[in-house]
N, C-alpha and C positions, 0 to 999 in steps of 0.2 A: 442605168446602163452598166454593162460589164466593164470592169477595169482590170480584171484578172481572169485567168483561165479556170479558176475555181468557181463552183456553183453548188449551193446546197439548198434544197427545197424542203420546206417544213410547213405542215398545216397546223394553224393555231386558231383558237377562239379569239374574239375581239379583246377580251380581258387579258388573255395570255399575251396577245400581241402588244398591247399597250404596256404591260409590265415588262416584257422583254425589251421593248423599244426604250423605255425609261432607263432600264439597267444598262442598255448599250450606250445611251447618251451620257449616262453618268460615267461609264467606263472610258468613253472617248474623252470626256472633259477632264477626268482625273489623269489620264495618260498624257493629254495635251499639257496639263500643268507640269507634269514631270519633264516633258520635252522642253518647255519654256524655261524651267529652272536650269536644265542642262545646257541651254543656250545662253541665258543671261549671265550665269556665274563665270563661265569661261570668257564671255565677252568683257566682263570687268577686268579679268586677268590680262586679256589682250590690250585693253585700253591703258592699263597701268604699265605693263612691261613691253608692249608691242612684240610679244613672242609670236613668231611666225607659225609655229605648230598650233598654238592656241587659236590663232586667227583662222586657220584651215578647219580646225575642229568646230569653231563657231559656224562656219559655212555649212559643214556637214550636218550639224544639228538644225540649222535653218531649213536645210533640205528635208530633214525628217519631219519637221513641223508642217511644211507645205505639203508633203506627201500625205500626212494624216488629215489635214484640212481638205485636200482634194478628194481623198478616198472616202471621207465621211459625208461628202455631199455638200459641204459648206460653200464651195465655189458655185454650185448650181443655185444655191439660195441667194448668193450675192448677184450673180449674173443670170437673172431669171429668163431673159429673152435670148440668150446665146444659143446658137445652133448646136445640137447634140454632137455632131461630128467634130466641130471645132473644140467643144468641151472635152471630148475624148482625146483629141490630139494634144491639148494642153496637159491633160493628166499623164499621158504617155511620155511626152517630152520631159515633164517633171520627174517621172520615174527614171528615165535614162540619165538625166542630169544628176539626180541623187546618187545613182550608181557610180557616175564619173567622179563626183566630189568625194565619195566614200573611198574609192580606189586611190585617188590623189592624196587623201589624208594618210592612208597606210603607206604610200610611197614616201611622203615627207617624213613620217614617223620613223620608218626603217632607214631612210637615207641619212638620219643623224648618226647612224652607225656606218661602218665602211662596208657597203653592200658590194658583192661581187658583180661582175658585168652581166652575167646571165640572169641574175636576180633582178637587176635594174631593167634589163631589156624585157623581161617577162611582164613587169608591171607597166612599163611604157607601152608595150604592144597592147595590153589590156585597155589602157586609156585611149589609144589611137583607134580602137574599135568604135568609139562613140560617134565620130562623124559618119561612119558606115551605117551604124544603127539609125542615126537621125535621117540619113538619105532614104533608107528603106521605109522609115516611118512616114515621111512626107510624100512618098511615091506609092502610098496605099498598101504597102507590104507590112502592115502593123504586126501581124502574128509572127512573121519571120524576124522582124526587128526585135520584138520582145524575147523571142526564143534565143536569138544571137546574144542578146544582153544577158539572159540567164546562163547560157553556156560560158560566157566570159566570166561572169560572177562565180560560177562553179569552179572554173580553173583557178581564179584568184583565191577562192576560199581554200582549195586544196593546196595552193602554194604556201599558205600560212603554216602548213605542217612541215614544210621543207626549208623555207627561207631563213627563219630564226636559227635553225640548227646548222644548215649547210650553205646558206646564201650570204653569210656575213663573215668577214675576215676579222675574227675577234682579236687576233694578235696586233692588228693595225688600228683597231678602233679605240679612239681616245674618249669617245662618249660612252660611258658605261654606267648610266644611271640605273639601268637594269642589267643584271647578270644574264648570262646565256640561259640559265635555267628558268628565270622569271620571265624572260621574253618569250620563251617557248610556251610557258604556261598561259601567258596572256593571249597568245595567238591560238592556242588550243581551245580556249573559251570562245573566242571569236569564231573559230572554225565550227564549233558545235552549234552556235546560233545560226551561222550562215548556211550550213549544210541542211539544217531543218527547213530552210526556205527554198534553196535552189533545187534540191533533188525532187521534192513533190511537184514543184513548178514545171520541171522538165518531164514529169511522168515516170520517173524511175521507180517510185513506189507510191502507193495510194495514200492520200492525205486524210485528214480528219476534219472535224468541225472547226478546229483552230487554225488549219493551214491557210485559210483565206486571210487571216490576220497576222500570220507570221512575218510577212514582209514589213508590216507596220511596226511590229514589235522589235524588229531588228534595230531600228534607230534608237529605241529606248534602252534595250539590253546592252548593245555595244556602246551606247552613249554612257551608260553607268560605268561599264568596265573601263572605258577610255577616260572618263572623267576622273576616276580614282587614279588611273595611271598619270594623267596630267597633273593632278594635285600632288602626287608623290614627286613627280619630276620637278614641279614648281618649288616644292619645299626643299629638295636637294639643291636646286639652282640658287635659292635664296640663302641657304646655309653656306654654299660656296662663295656667294657674293659677300656675305658678312665676313667670312674668313679672309677674303681678298682685301676688304676694307680695313680689317684689323691689321693685316700684314702691311698694308700701305701706310697706316697710321704709325705702326712701329718703325717702319723705314723712315718716315718723315721725322719722327722723334729722334731716331739715331742720327739723321742728317743734321738736325738742329743741334744736337749735342756735339757733333763733330765740328760744326761751324763755330760753336762757342769755344771749344777747345782750341781751334785754330786762332780765334781772336785772342784768347789768353796767351797762346804761344807767341803770337806776333808782338803782343804787349811786352811779354817777358824778353823776347829777342831784342826789341827796341831798347828796353831798359839796360840789358846786358851790354849792348854795343855802344850805347851813348857815352858812358864814362870812358872806356878805352879810346874812342875816337876823339873825345875832348882832350885827353892827355896827349895824344899824338899831334893834334892840331896845335896845342899850346907849345909843345916841344919843337914843332916845325917852324913856328913864328919867332922863336927866340934867336937872337943874333949869334949866340954861342951856346953850345950844348955841353954841359958838364957831365961827369960820369954818372951823377945821380939822375940827371935828366934822361940820359941814354938808358939807364936802368929802368926808369919809369916807362919809357917808350917800349922797351923790350917786354916789360910786364904787360903793358896794354896790348901789344901784339899777341902775346901768349894768351891773354884773356880772350881776345877775339878768336884765336885759333881754337881754344877750348869750347867756346860757344858754337863755332861751326862744327866741331867734332860732335858735340851733343846733338846738334840738329841732324847730322848725318846718322847718328846712332838711333835717334828717335824715329827717323824714317825707316830704318832697317827693322826696328822693333815693330812698327805698325804693319810692315809688309811681311813680317815673320822671316826676314832674311838675315837677322843678326846671328853671328856665330862667336862664341867665346874663344879667346886666344889665351889659353892657360900657359903661364910661364913662372919660373921662380924669380922672386924679386925681394929687395931689401926694403921693408916697411919703413924703417927709420929714415933712410935716404929719401924716400918718396915724400914723407911728411915734412922733412926739413926743406926739401926742394920746393914744396908748395908754400911753405911759410916765407921763404926768401923772395917769393914773387910779389908779396904784399908790400905796399909802401910803408904801412905802419906795422911792420913785423915786430917792432919792439913791444907791442901790446900782447904778443903771443909768447908763451913760455912752454918749451917742450923739453922733456927729460925722459930718458929711457935707461933702465938698469942694465939692459943688454941689447944686442942686435937681434932683430926678429926677421926671419925669412919665411915667406909663405908662397904657395903656388896659387896664383889668381890671374884674372884679366887685369893687366896693369892700367889700361886706359879707364876701365870702369872704377877701379880703386882710386885713381886720381880724381875722378869726378866726385866720388863719395867724400873723399877728404876735403876737396874744394868746397863742396856744399856745406859740410859741417863747419869749416872755418869761416866761410862767408856768413852763415847764419849767426855764428858766435860773435863776429865783429859787428854785425848790423843790430842784433837784438840783445 
């Protein structure tokens, strides 16, 4: 039964007929194997990553497989007793459904970029034509339904020349797996395949012996093109995912180091404050306070003040808010002042041949002198 408007008559001998029939069966089987591969591999990607575009591509390739099976007559072989009109209706519905899922795939693919409203509306209107075509088909207007479908496909095919170049807002698009140039090239290839099918089917120019099979070839040729596109897109997405994981791991390591530094800082802070607080507590509990005791308390208070000042300074350094306050100071007086704050200052000997004046940040210099003296006394 005819499933297309193409028809080609040829007179063959029985031997030539059998040879051509075997060649055709081999061609159909080989092509079916290609379509099955283009169906199964993206299916595995979809199962692994649940990628929406890959899932739609799987449906598109499933439609191409069913179109080939129906057109090759395998459905008639399976359903031997089915009415021919019912069989014809199933084949035509399958053809319309395949056209719909193909348009939907291109809509999803292009929608990953920021499509302009008119481009979106064009593809949506093309898909809305499917219910109209289906109604025409079941109301015995088969030829009209198929012609409308071909006209819609023809318009969509020509839109592939326009949408990648003018229908996408490239300045707002964050999804740039493919550049504008590559996206135009991909759709030029699809346009070339599609136009070789739609124009002969509408009678705009005369077809040849391969025109009857061009519709079947569309699923395989575009499938190969889009399969390569999906593979490249999947590889880019995987590299971005690896980069994100590496960045997350680096951030986690940085957070771990920061927590360790905080723990060390708190331990140091506890140690630094424990001794001055013990001295103040001891001095507070004494019934009378001698001058020595008062001096120890004052030293403890100064030590606590220094610790607090270091904490504030550390916070400013971490937040890049610290500013040096350069002023002229007497180094000899600073050193002697620091020595006098220690209870066991007798252990420290300081002598200078002359008085030294420098320009520096006094607070930082006090901390440096204090650290040096503290370490000398402890170790």
